[in-house]
C-alpha positions in Angstrom: -15.4 -3.3 19.6 -18.4 -1.9 21.5 -18.1 1.3 23.5 -18.5 -0.8 27.0 -15.4 -3.1 26.1 -13.2 0.0 25.1 -14.3 1.7 28.5 -13.4 -1.5 30.3 -10.2 -1.7 28.4 -9.3 1.8 29.3 -10.1 1.6 33.2 -8.0 -1.9 33.2 -5.1 0.3 31.5 -5.4 3.0 33.7 -5.3 0.7 36.9 -2.6 -1.4 35.6 -0.6 2.0 35.4 -1.6 3.4 38.8 -0.3 0.0 40.0 3.1 -0.1 38.7 3.4 3.5 39.8 2.6 2.6 43.3 5.0 -0.5 43.1 8.0 1.7 42.1 7.5 3.8 45.4 8.3 0.9 48.1 11.8 0.6 48.8 11.7 -3.3 48.5 12.5 -4.8 45.0 9.2 -6.8 44.1 8.0 -9.2 41.4 4.9 -11.1 41.0 4.9 -14.4 38.8 1.6 -16.4 37.5 0.9 -20.1 38.1 2.9 -20.8 34.6 5.9 -18.9 36.0 5.4 -15.9 33.6 5.8 -12.4 35.1 2.6 -10.4 35.7 4.5 -7.3 37.1 7.7 -6.1 38.8 8.9 -2.7 39.6 11.8 -0.5 39.1 13.9 -1.3 42.2 13.8 -5.2 40.9 15.5 -4.2 37.6 17.8 -2.0 39.4 18.9 -4.6 42.1 19.7 -7.4 39.6 20.4 -5.3 36.3 17.5 -7.1 34.8 17.4 -6.1 31.1 14.1 -4.6 29.5 13.0 -8.2 28.0 13.0 -10.0 31.2 10.9 -6.7 32.7 8.2 -7.3 30.4 5.1 -9.1 31.4 5.0 -12.7 30.0 8.8 -12.8 30.6 9.9 -16.4 31.6 11.0 -17.1 35.3 13.6 -19.8 34.1 15.1 -17.3 31.5 15.5 -14.7 34.6 17.4 -17.2 36.8 19.7 -18.2 33.6 20.6 -14.3 33.3 21.3 -14.2 37.1 23.6 -17.0 37.0 25.4 -15.5 33.8 25.6 -12.2 35.7 27.4 -13.8 38.7 24.6 -13.8 41.1 25.1 -16.9 42.4 28.7 -16.7 42.2 31.2 -19.0 40.2 28.7 -21.9 39.2 30.4 -24.6 36.8 28.6 -24.5 33.1 27.4 -28.2 33.6 25.7 -27.4 36.8 23.9 -24.4 35.1 20.7 -26.2 34.1 20.2 -28.5 37.1 20.4 -25.2 39.2 17.8 -23.5 36.9 15.4 -26.6 37.2 16.0 -26.7 40.7 14.8 -23.3 41.2 11.8 -23.6 38.8 10.4 -26.7 40.8 10.9 -25.1 44.0 8.7 -22.1 42.7 6.2 -24.2 41.2 5.6 -25.4 44.7 3.9 -22.3 45.5 4.9 -22.5 49.2 5.8 -19.7 51.4 9.5 -19.2 51.9 11.9 -16.8 53.5 16.0 -16.9 53.4 18.8 -14.4 53.4 22.0 -14.9 51.1 25.1 -13.0 50.3 25.3 -11.5 46.9 28.4 -11.9 44.5 29.2 -8.2 45.4 29.4 -8.8 49.3 25.9 -7.3 49.9 23.1 -9.1 51.6 19.5 -9.5 50.7 16.7 -11.2 52.4 13.9 -12.8 50.1 10.5 -13.4 50.6 7.9 -15.4 48.6 4.3 -16.1 49.5 1.8 -17.8 47.0 -1.4 -16.1 45.5 -4.8 -17.6 46.0 -5.4 -18.3 42.1 -1.6 -19.7 41.6 1.6 -17.9 41.3 3.4 -16.0 43.8 4.7 -12.6 44.9 8.4 -12.2 45.9 10.0 -9.2 48.0 13.6 -8.7 48.0 15.2 -6.1 50.8 18.6 -5.1 50.9 20.0 -5.8 54.5 23.4 -5.0 54.2 23.2 -2.4 56.8 21.3 -4.7 59.3 24.3 -7.4 58.7 26.8 -4.9 59.6 25.1 -3.8 62.6 24.7 -7.0 63.6 28.3 -7.8 63.1 29.3 -4.7 64.9 26.9 -5.7 67.7 28.7 -9.3 67.9 32.2 -7.8 68.2 31.7 -5.3 70.8 29.3 -7.1 72.8 31.8 -9.7 74.3 30.1 -9.2 77.8 26.6 -10.5 76.3 26.2 -14.4 76.4 26.1 -16.3 73.2 22.6 -16.9 73.7 21.7 -13.6 74.1 23.5 -12.7 71.1 21.7 -15.5 69.0 18.3 -14.1 70.3 19.0 -10.6 69.1 19.8 -11.9 65.6 16.7 -14.0 65.4 14.7 -11.5 66.5 16.0 -9.2 64.1 15.7 -11.6 60.7 12.1 -12.4 62.3 11.4 -8.7 62.2 12.4 -8.1 58.7 10.7 -11.3 57.5 7.4 -10.0 58.9 7.8 -6.6 57.3 8.2 -8.1 54.1 5.2 -10.6 54.6 2.8 -7.6 55.4 4.3 -5.8 52.2 3.2 -8.5 50.0 -0.3 -9.5 51.8 -1.2 -6.0 51.5 -0.6 -5.7 47.6 -2.3 -8.8 47.2 -5.4 -7.8 49.0 -5.3 -4.7 46.9 -5.5 -6.9 43.9 -8.2 -9.0 45.1 -10.4 -5.9 45.7 -9.9 -4.5 42.6 -10.7 -7.8 40.8 -13.7 -8.5 42.9 -14.7 -4.6 41.8 -14.2 -5.7 38.2 -16.1 -9.0 38.3 -19.0 -7.2 39.9 -19.2 -4.2 37.4 -19.2 -6.8 34.5 -21.8 -8.8 36.3 -24.1 -5.8 36.6 -23.6 -4.8 32.7 -24.5 -8.2 31.6 -27.9 -8.0 29.8 -29.0 -11.3 32.1 -29.9 -12.2 35.6 -26.6 -13.8 37.3 -27.2 -15.3 40.5 -26.1 -18.0 43.3 -28.5 -20.0 45.6 -27.2 -21.9 48.2 -28.1 -25.4 49.7 -31.2 -23.9 51.5 -32.4 -22.1 48.4 -31.8 -18.7 49.3 -29.8 -16.2 47.3 -26.5 -15.6 48.4 -25.5 -13.5 45.4 -27.5 -11.6 42.4 -26.7 -8.7 40.1 -29.7 -6.7 39.8 -31.1 -7.6 36.7 -34.0 -9.7 37.6 -36.5 -7.2 37.0 -35.1 -6.5 33.8 -35.2 -10.3 32.8 -38.6 -10.8 34.5 -40.7 -7.6 34.9 -42.7 -7.8 38.3 -40.0 -9.0 40.3 -37.6 -7.3 42.9 -33.8 -6.5 42.0 -32.7 -6.6 45.8 -33.1 -10.3 46.4 -30.0 -11.3 48.3 -31.2 -13.5 51.7 -34.6 -14.2 50.0 -35.8 -17.6 49.1 -36.0 -18.5 45.4 -39.6 -19.6 45.6 -40.5 -16.5 47.1 -38.8 -14.1 44.7 -39.8 -15.8 41.5 -43.5 -16.8 42.4 -45.2 -20.3 42.9 -45.9 -20.6 39.2 -42.3 -19.6 37.9 -40.8 -21.9 40.6 -42.9 -24.7 39.9 -41.4 -24.4 36.1 -37.9 -24.6 37.3 -38.1 -26.9 40.4 -37.0 -30.0 38.8 -34.1 -28.6 37.2 -33.1 -26.7 40.0 -33.5 -30.0 42.3 -31.1 -31.9 39.4 -28.4 -29.2 39.9 -28.5 -29.5 43.5 -27.8 -33.4 42.9 -24.6 -32.0 40.5 -26.4 -32.2 37.1 -26.1 -28.9 35.1 -28.8 -28.0 32.5 -30.1 -25.6 30.2 -34.1 -24.8 29.5 -36.7 -22.5 28.8 -40.0 -21.7 30.1 -42.5 -19.0 29.5 -43.1 -16.9 32.9 -46.7 -16.5 33.3 -46.4 -13.4 35.4 -44.7 -11.4 32.4 -45.6 -13.5 29.6 -41.7 -13.6 28.8 -40.0 -16.5 27.4 -37.2 -17.1 29.6 -33.9 -19.4 29.1 -32.2 -20.6 32.1 -28.8 -22.4 32.9 -28.2 -24.1 36.1 -24.5 -24.8 37.0 -23.9 -26.7 40.1 -21.5 -25.0 43.0 -19.9 -28.1 44.2 -16.6 -30.0 45.1 -15.8 -33.6 45.9 -18.4 -34.7 48.5 -19.6 -31.1 49.3 -22.6 -29.3 47.6 -22.3 -25.7 47.8 -25.2 -24.4 46.0 -26.2 -23.7 42.4 -25.2 -20.9 39.8 -28.1 -19.3 37.9 -28.3 -17.4 34.5 -31.4 -16.2 33.1 -31.8 -14.4 30.0 -35.3 -12.8 28.4 -35.6 -14.6 24.8 -39.2 -13.2 23.9 -38.1 -11.6 20.6 -35.7 -14.2 19.8 -38.1 -17.2 20.2 -41.0 -15.0 18.2 -38.4 -14.8 15.6 -37.6 -18.3 15.5 -41.2 -19.4 15.4 -41.7 -17.4 12.5 -38.8 -18.5 10.8 -39.5 -22.1 11.5 -42.9 -21.8 10.2 -41.5 -20.2 7.3 -39.2 -23.0 6.3 -42.0 -25.7 6.9 -44.0 -23.5 4.5 -41.3 -23.8 1.8 -41.2 -27.4 2.2 -45.0 -27.8 1.8 -44.8 -25.4 -1.1 -42.2 -27.8 -2.9 -44.2 -30.7 -2.2 -47.5 -29.6 -3.4 -46.3 -27.5 -6.4 -46.1 -30.2 -8.8 -49.3 -32.0 -7.8 -51.4 -28.9 -8.2 -49.5 -28.0 -11.3 -51.0 -31.5 -12.4 -54.3 -31.5 -10.8 -54.9 -28.1 -12.1 -54.3 -29.6 -15.9 -56.6 -32.2 -15.2 -59.2 -29.8 -14.0 -58.9 -27.7 -17.1 -59.3 -30.8 -19.4 -62.6 -31.6 -17.5 -64.1 -28.3 -17.2 -63.4 -28.0 -21.1 -65.0 -31.3 -21.7 -67.9 -30.8 -19.7 -68.5 -27.6 -21.5 -68.5 -29.4 -24.8 -70.9 -31.7 -23.4 -73.3 -28.7 -22.2 -73.5 -27.6 -25.8 -74.8 -31.2 -27.2 -78.5 -32.5 -27.1 -78.3 -34.8 -24.1 -81.1 -36.4 -21.8 -82.3 -34.0 -18.9 -80.6 -36.6 -16.4 -77.3 -36.2 -18.6 -77.6 -32.4 -18.6 -78.1 -32.5 -14.8 -74.7 -34.9 -14.1 -72.7 -32.4 -16.4 -73.6 -29.7 -14.1 -72.5 -31.7 -11.0 -69.3 -32.2 -13.0 -68.8 -28.9 -13.5 -69.5 -27.7 -10.0 -67.0 -30.3 -8.5 -64.5 -29.4 -10.7 -64.8 -25.5 -10.2 -64.7 -26.2 -6.1 -61.5 -28.4 -6.9 -59.9 -25.0 -8.5 -60.9 -23.0 -5.6 -59.4 -25.6 -3.1 -56.1 -25.5 -5.5 -56.3 -21.7 -5.0 -56.4 -21.6 -1.3 -53.7 -24.4 -1.0 -51.5 -22.1 -3.1 -52.6 -19.1 -0.6 -51.3 -21.6 2.7 -47.9 -22.8 0.7 -46.9 -20.1 -1.5 -44.5 -17.6 -0.8 -45.7 -14.7 1.0 -44.3 -11.9 3.8 -46.1 -9.8 6.4 -46.7 -6.5 5.4 -46.5 -4.6 8.6 -48.0 -1.1 8.7 -48.9 1.3 11.4 -52.5 0.5 12.0 -54.9 2.3 14.6 -56.7 -0.6 16.2 -59.7 1.5 16.8 -60.6 2.1 13.2 -59.2 -1.2 12.1 -61.8 -3.0 14.6 -64.8 -0.7 13.2 -64.1 -1.6 9.5 -64.0 -4.8 10.7 -67.3 -4.4 12.3 -68.6 -2.8 9.1 -67.1 -5.8 6.7 -68.3 -8.9 8.9 -72.0 -7.7 10.4 -73.8 -7.9 7.0 -72.9 -11.5 6.8 -74.8 -12.4 9.9 -78.3 -13.6 10.2 -80.7 -11.4 12.2 -80.6 -13.6 14.9 -76.9 -13.5 15.7 -75.1 -10.3 17.2 -71.6 -8.8 16.8 -69.8 -6.9 19.4 -66.2 -5.7 19.7 -64.8 -4.6 22.8 -61.3 -2.6 22.2 -59.2 -1.5 25.1 -56.2 -1.0 23.0 -55.0 3.0 23.5 -54.6 5.2 20.4 -51.1 5.0 19.5 -50.8 2.8 16.2 -49.5 -0.7 16.2 -47.2 -2.3 13.7 -49.3 -5.4 11.9 -50.2 -6.7 8.5 -53.7 -5.2 8.6 -54.6 -7.7 5.5 -53.7 -10.8 7.2 -55.3 -9.6 10.6 -58.3 -9.0 9.0 -58.8 -12.1 7.0 -57.8 -14.1 10.0 -60.7 -12.3 12.0 -63.3 -12.4 9.2 -62.5 -16.4 9.0 -63.0 -16.7 12.9 -66.2 -14.6 12.5 -67.7 -16.7 10.3 -66.8 -20.0 11.7 -68.5 -18.4 15.2 -71.7 -17.6 13.0 -71.6 -21.4 11.6 -71.3 -22.6 15.1 -74.3 -20.7 16.4 -76.6 -21.6 14.1 -79.9 -19.4 14.1 -79.2 -17.5 16.9 -76.3 -16.6 19.4 -73.8 -13.9 19.9 -70.0 -13.1 18.8 -67.8 -11.2 20.8 -64.4 -9.7 19.2 -62.2 -8.6 22.2 -59.0 -6.8 21.8 -56.2 -5.7 24.3 -52.7 -5.6 25.1 -51.2 -8.2 27.6 -48.1 -7.4 29.5 -46.4 -4.8 27.0 -45.3 -8.1 24.9 -48.2 -9.3 22.9 -51.4 -7.9 21.0 -54.2 -10.3 21.9 -57.6 -10.6 19.7 -60.0 -13.1 20.9 -63.2 -14.2 19.0 -65.6 -15.9 21.2 -69.1 -17.0 20.7 -72.2 -18.6 22.1 -72.3 -21.6 20.0 -71.8 -25.5 20.2 -68.1 -25.1 21.0 -65.3 -27.2 19.9 -65.8 -30.9 19.9 -62.7 -33.2 21.7 -61.6 -34.1 18.2 -61.6 -30.4 17.2 -59.9 -29.2 20.1 -57.0 -31.3 19.0 -57.1 -31.0 15.3 -58.9 -28.1 14.2 -55.7 -25.9 13.4 -54.6 -28.9 10.9 -55.1 -28.4 7.2 -58.4 -30.1 6.0 -59.8 -31.0 9.2 -63.6 -30.0 9.2 -66.8 -30.8 11.1 -69.1 -29.2 8.3 -69.1 -32.4 6.1 -69.0 -31.2 2.1 -69.9 -27.8 3.2 -66.4 -27.2 4.6 -62.8 -27.1 2.9 -60.9 -27.4 6.2 -58.7 -24.8 5.5 -59.9 -22.1 7.3 -58.4 -22.2 10.8 -55.4 -23.6 9.0 -55.0 -20.4 7.3 -55.5 -18.3 10.6 -52.8 -20.6 12.0 -50.7 -20.2 9.2 -50.7 -16.2 9.1 -50.4 -15.5 12.9 -47.1 -17.8 12.9 -46.0 -16.0 9.8 -46.1 -13.0 12.2 -44.2 -14.7 15.2 -47.4 -15.2 17.2 -49.6 -17.9 18.3 -53.1 -19.4 18.2 -55.1 -20.9 21.0 -58.5 -23.0 21.0 -60.8 -23.5 23.7 -64.3 -23.7 25.1 -65.8 -21.4 27.6 -69.0 -21.6 29.7 -70.9 -20.3 26.6 -69.6 -21.9 23.8 -66.0 -21.8 21.8 -63.0 -19.4 21.7 -60.2 -18.6 19.4 -57.2 -16.4 20.7 -54.8 -14.7 18.5 -51.5 -13.5 19.8 -49.0 -11.2 17.8 -45.7 -9.6 19.0 -46.5 -6.1 20.1 -44.7 -3.7 18.0 -45.5 0.1 18.5 -45.6 2.2 15.2 -43.5 5.6 15.2 -45.5 8.2 13.5 -43.4 11.3 14.3 -42.3 13.3 11.3 -40.3 15.7 13.2 -36.7 16.0 11.6 -34.1 14.0 13.6 -30.7 12.2 13.0 -30.9 9.3 10.7 -28.6 6.1 10.5 -28.5 5.3 7.0 -26.7 1.7 6.1 -26.2 1.1 2.3 -23.3 -0.5 0.7 -23.9 1.2 -2.8 -22.0 4.8 -2.2 -24.3 6.0 -5.6 -27.4 5.0 -4.2 -26.3 6.0 -0.3 -25.7 9.6 -1.7 -29.2 9.6 -3.5 -31.1 8.6 -0.3 -29.2 10.7 1.6 -30.3 13.8 -0.2 -33.9 12.9 -0.1 -33.5 12.6 3.8 -32.0 15.9 4.0 -34.6 17.5 2.0 -37.0 16.2 4.6 -35.0 18.1 7.4 -33.2 15.3 8.6 -29.4 14.8 9.4 -27.7 11.7 8.0 -24.8 9.7 9.1 -23.9 6.6 7.1 -22.5 3.1 7.2 -21.8 0.7 4.4 -21.9 -2.4 7.0 -23.4 -3.9 9.8 -20.1 -3.5 11.9 -20.0 0.3 11.1 -23.8 0.6 11.7 -23.3 -0.9 15.1 -20.1 1.2 15.9 -22.1 4.3 15.2 -25.4 3.3 17.0 -23.5 2.6 19.9 -21.1 5.9 20.0 -24.0 8.0 18.4 -26.4 9.0 21.4 -28.9 10.9 19.4 -29.8 8.6 16.5 -33.6 8.9 16.2 -34.1 6.3 13.4 -32.7 3.5 11.4 -33.0 3.1 7.8 -30.9 -0.2 6.4 -30.8 -2.1 3.2 -31.2 -5.8 3.7 -28.2 -7.0 1.3 -25.2 -5.5 2.7 -21.2 -5.6 2.4 -19.7 -8.5 4.6 -21.3 -11.5 6.2 -24.4 -10.1 8.1 -27.4 -8.4 6.6 -29.7 -5.6 7.6 -32.3 -8.3 9.0 -29.2 -8.9 11.5 -28.4 -5.5 12.4 -32.2 -4.7 13.6 -32.6 -7.9 15.2 -29.4 -7.2 17.3 -30.4 -3.7 18.3 -31.8 -3.1 21.9 -35.6 -3.5 22.6 -35.8 -0.3 23.8 -33.8 1.3 20.7 -35.0 3.7 18.0 -37.5 2.9 15.5 -36.0 0.8 12.3 -37.0 0.3 8.5 -35.8 -1.9 5.9 -35.4 -1.2 2.0 -34.3 -3.9 -0.6 -34.5 -4.7 -4.2 -35.3 -8.2 -3.4 -38.7 -10.0 -4.4 -41.0 -10.5 -1.8 -40.6 -14.2 -2.2 -36.9 -14.1 -1.0 -36.1 -15.7 2.5 -34.5 -12.6 3.6 -37.3 -10.2 2.5 -39.7 -12.5 4.6 -37.5 -12.5 7.5 -37.0 -8.9 7.3 -40.7 -8.2 7.0 -41.3 -10.0 10.0 -39.1 -7.8 12.0 -39.7 -4.2 10.6 -41.4 -2.5 7.7 -39.8 -3.0 4.3 -39.9 -0.6 1.5 -39.1 -2.0 -2.2 -36.8 -0.5 -4.8 -36.8 1.8 -6.5 -38.6 4.7 -4.8 -39.1 8.2 -4.8 -38.3 11.1 -2.4 -42.2 11.1 -1.8 -42.6 7.5 -1.4 -39.9 7.3 1.1 -41.4 10.2 2.9 -44.7 8.4 3.1 -43.1 5.2 4.1 -41.2 6.6 7.2 -43.6 9.3 8.2 -47.2 7.8 8.0 -46.9 4.2 9.0 
């Protein structure tokens, strides 16, 4: 159970105790039953007045069973056994009507009580029982000693006395109901404010009538205090256009759940619209909005991984057979080269060898695209990375083509796969070189977008993309270079970017073509200051060994063997500076589930595993955090945690 849940349960229990203590102070007996005629609460005076046993005072006790007890206890006088159930059913039917009532009756012991019942807004009712024996005696005495009073005056006096008692009982019940409603509203509002989502209501005029203060957290750049404002003004024109069709449908009574990308914050938002309506009346729309940016990035990476697995299964058999055929062709052609042949035949052999070698290269590139591969996330300083990229790429450009790099990313290193990113950018630079021909400019621009994306653009002053290329350039084997191109360059860039949960865009500018890569922004933690490490490992021997490694580095360690234990410790211990978890753990959940569920502003998380790099869990984990393969030494662990 989460800490917030336990706090709310404790507050609820405290409020319940205070409520019962307050009810016990009033002089009247009081009971509250819900819409199913189950007891919600009763005070001590109710138990004492009717000698109710403990079992019928507990919450959930049956109203019908209470009536049967009162009959058996003589509360309603001598009642034939054959009429008991009919009497009970009559009382139950009257109670289920939930109608306000007041009456006075004489008990079997000769005392008088008044009974006042009032229905509650959400079903059920509250009943107040008052001992009016003294008042009845005074009325009798007044009747005997006031012969001079007319019968009419005496009747008015009795009616007035009964009315006053009725009003007093009604006021008591209403005050208790009001207190409960206020407490319920406060708990509901607190719950809404604690939700990691924006909860709101707009009226028929599209102005907010209610909102918790979470809009700015879900959609950065917006205000939090928005009650009374129009939804278009609050969200902005672009976001309003995205949700408008669904909002109009909700006003017509159609519920919907959809996703859209907020252009202002670049966040992916999931929205649920629920009509607030009754028969023949439209009162507005309830809105629930959540930020699912990281969820979407992870989902895209996993979906792409599954597509890659299917492609690998389909091509592996073909590649195997094709490789055997190429091996045979190369062997036979090599033998032919050694024979005495006319010059024309020798040229054909050379051409055949070239084609076979090119086929082998193509097979290797297909294997690169479809084979199992996991991103190897490393702390990377983008300034140094781009400088190295310039050093690698510039010699491959002719004299007439210039390469420039514009980097606006600050110094703190980022978590990326430098090998994959470098391969992608080199591929794009070489494509830009081919597009420029003999002369032109290639520009590489790196910057951060809305604290969500690492964006790198490669633009050129070449001929740009054709209409067909804009549609199919990312498809495998599509090429505009004829026999000179394999059609796998941009497809590999797309593949590597999707593996990391990113996206690729191609477009034409006023000067030429442009390819934009966006990768999820993850900051690297390089601080080796000793701290408190949450170690999650289900093997007790291995956990002890890793604990010793961490303590020798100066860290303090708290330990867990499962995801549930780790989540409890993470919620209750405030000073955790790092999470180190095995991927495979006891229970149904894995270390990948653990770090995926940590808050976005949580401490750095690292994974370790003995799984092969081709394993699905290894691939999923590497897309979320750095992964260290077992076995490892203390030095390797220190390097992994402190210099990535």
